[in-house]
Every structure is written in structure tokens, then in C-alpha cells.
VEXNUVEX-17501 format. One line per field, with one value per residue (C-alpha): chain; z negated, y, x; residue in one letter. Coordinates in pm, 1 decimal. Each point is the difference from the previous one (the first is absolute). Layout:
<sites>
chain (A|...);
c3 (Z|...);
c2 (Y|...);
c1 (X|...);
res (A|...);
</sites>
This chain:
<sites>
chain (A|A|A|A|A|A|A|A|A|A|A|A|A|A|A|A|A|A|A|A|A|A|A|A|A|A|A|A|A|A|A|A|A|A|A|A|A|A|A|A|A|A|A|A|A|A|A|A|A|A|A|A|A|A|A|A|A|A|A|A|A|A|A|A|A|A|A|A|A|A|A|A|A|A|A|A|A|A|A|A|A|A|A|A|A|A|A|A|A|A|A|A|A|A|A|A|A|A|A|A|A|A|A|A|A|A|A|A|A|A|A);
c3 (0.0|-90.5|320.3|204.9|-183.0|47.5|375.4|8.0|-181.9|238.4|301.4|-134.9|-70.9|352.8|137.7|-209.4|115.5|366.4|-38.7|-182.8|285.2|245.0|-208.9|16.4|377.7|44.4|-266.0|99.5|-261.5|-267.5|-283.9|150.9|95.9|-352.4|-136.0|232.8|-97.1|-371.0|28.0|205.0|-268.9|-306.0|133.2|263.1|-151.0|-353.0|129.7|172.8|-318.5|-206.7|239.6|-33.3|-378.4|12.8|226.1|-181.9|-351.7|-301.3|141.9|43.1|347.8|-132.4|-275.9|248.9|222.2|-296.7|-102.0|359.2|-11.0|-314.6|148.2|325.3|-179.3|-208.7|262.5|330.1|-85.9|-167.4|299.6|242.2|-200.8|-9.2|375.7|74.3|-226.6|151.7|351.8|-88.6|-157.3|308.1|213.7|172.4|136.9|-69.6|278.3|174.5|-124.0|-363.0|-237.1|-333.3|-86.0|-378.8|9.1|178.7|-256.9|-278.3|156.3|19.6|-368.3|52.3|-196.8);
c2 (0.0|248.8|-80.3|87.1|330.7|56.9|-54.0|247.0|260.7|-60.6|38.8|324.2|126.0|-80.7|186.3|307.0|-17.7|-21.2|293.2|197.3|-59.7|110.8|314.9|70.1|0.0|183.5|271.8|350.3|124.9|-119.4|60.7|-211.1|-270.5|0.5|-53.4|-296.0|-150.1|38.6|-168.4|-274.2|-70.0|27.5|-187.4|-225.9|-110.5|-23.3|-214.0|-232.1|-25.3|-66.8|-277.5|-144.8|14.2|-180.6|-273.1|-72.4|63.4|96.9|-123.0|209.1|105.0|92.3|214.4|176.2|70.3|141.4|219.8|126.2|93.4|206.1|162.5|91.9|139.5|226.4|116.0|22.6|296.0|186.9|-52.5|112.5|316.7|74.1|-52.8|220.7|276.7|-21.7|13.6|305.1|178.4|-83.7|178.1|-291.7|142.6|-147.1|-114.0|289.2|-114.2|-53.1|163.9|35.9|68.6|-22.9|17.2|336.0|135.4|-129.9|161.8|334.0|-19.8|-33.4|-321.1);
c1 (0.0|273.9|189.7|-310.2|-36.1|373.3|-30.2|-289.9|211.3|290.1|-231.3|-145.1|351.5|112.5|-302.0|87.9|361.7|-102.0|-238.6|268.2|244.3|-266.9|-46.1|373.4|-21.5|-330.8|-12.1|113.6|247.4|239.2|-243.9|-278.3|247.9|135.5|-349.4|-51.1|333.8|-69.8|-339.5|161.4|257.7|-220.4|-301.9|153.7|326.8|-137.2|-286.1|246.8|203.5|-311.7|-99.2|347.5|-29.3|-334.1|137.6|327.2|-131.2|208.7|327.6|313.1|-112.7|-344.0|143.9|226.9|-300.9|-190.9|294.2|26.1|-369.3|54.8|311.0|-177.7|-304.7|223.4|248.3|-189.3|-228.4|286.1|227.7|-271.8|-54.8|372.5|34.4|-301.7|126.5|347.7|-141.9|-207.3|297.4|208.6|-256.6|-171.6|-322.7|-340.2|-227.5|-180.7|-339.6|103.4|-244.7|182.3|362.7|32.0|379.7|-12.0|-244.2|225.7|304.4|-178.7|-95.9|-373.0|-30.6);
res (X|X|X|X|X|X|X|X|X|X|X|X|X|X|X|X|X|X|X|X|X|X|X|X|X|X|X|X|X|X|X|X|X|X|X|X|X|X|X|X|X|X|X|X|X|X|X|X|X|X|X|X|X|X|X|X|X|X|X|X|X|X|X|X|X|X|X|X|X|X|X|X|X|X|X|X|X|X|X|X|X|X|X|X|X|X|X|X|X|X|X|X|X|X|X|X|X|X|X|X|X|X|X|X|X|X|X|X|X|X|X);
</sites>
């Protein structure tokens, strides 16, 4: 039963990873692409690792998969924020049809 659920999690994770890669190709600017990549890692890769944990159980490989899940959930959003902030400070322009630029408002002292 747990191996069937694990295969389902792995399949869902692969689907998220494929859609995230498609988003990297199709989205217009670095900020949107970064959002797609972050969702791909946190939802896709963590789902694959969770499926692996469910299949192999509480073995050494399962514990490593679980620790990788925790590590990715803690570091991926922080890294994406740091990259986005660095890109904005470096002067990378937003897409023409972007609606909100919170970093610009923060830089001007409005927030």
C-alpha cells in the first residue's frame, strides 16, 4: 500500500518538475522564471523525495530523503528571495506588464 502511494507521489512530483521546466522556458522575465523554478523544487522534488521515503521506509536512504525534504523546504524559498533581491538591485528590469514592484517601493522608502 505504501509503495503505491509512494509511486503516486513520485508521479505527481515528476509532473510538477516537468511543468516547472516548461515555466522556465515560457515565462517572460527572471522573476517569473524564478517563481516557477521555486515551485518546481519545493513541490516537485520534495514530492519525489517523499515518495522515495514511503517506498524505502525508515532505512538509511529513507532518512536521507526525509532530511533532504526538510533542507529543501528551508532553503529554497530563502534562496529564491535572495536571487530576486539581487537581480532587482543589479537592475534587471521587470516584465513590461508587471503590476507591482515592492522592491522599488522599498528602495524609495515608501514601505
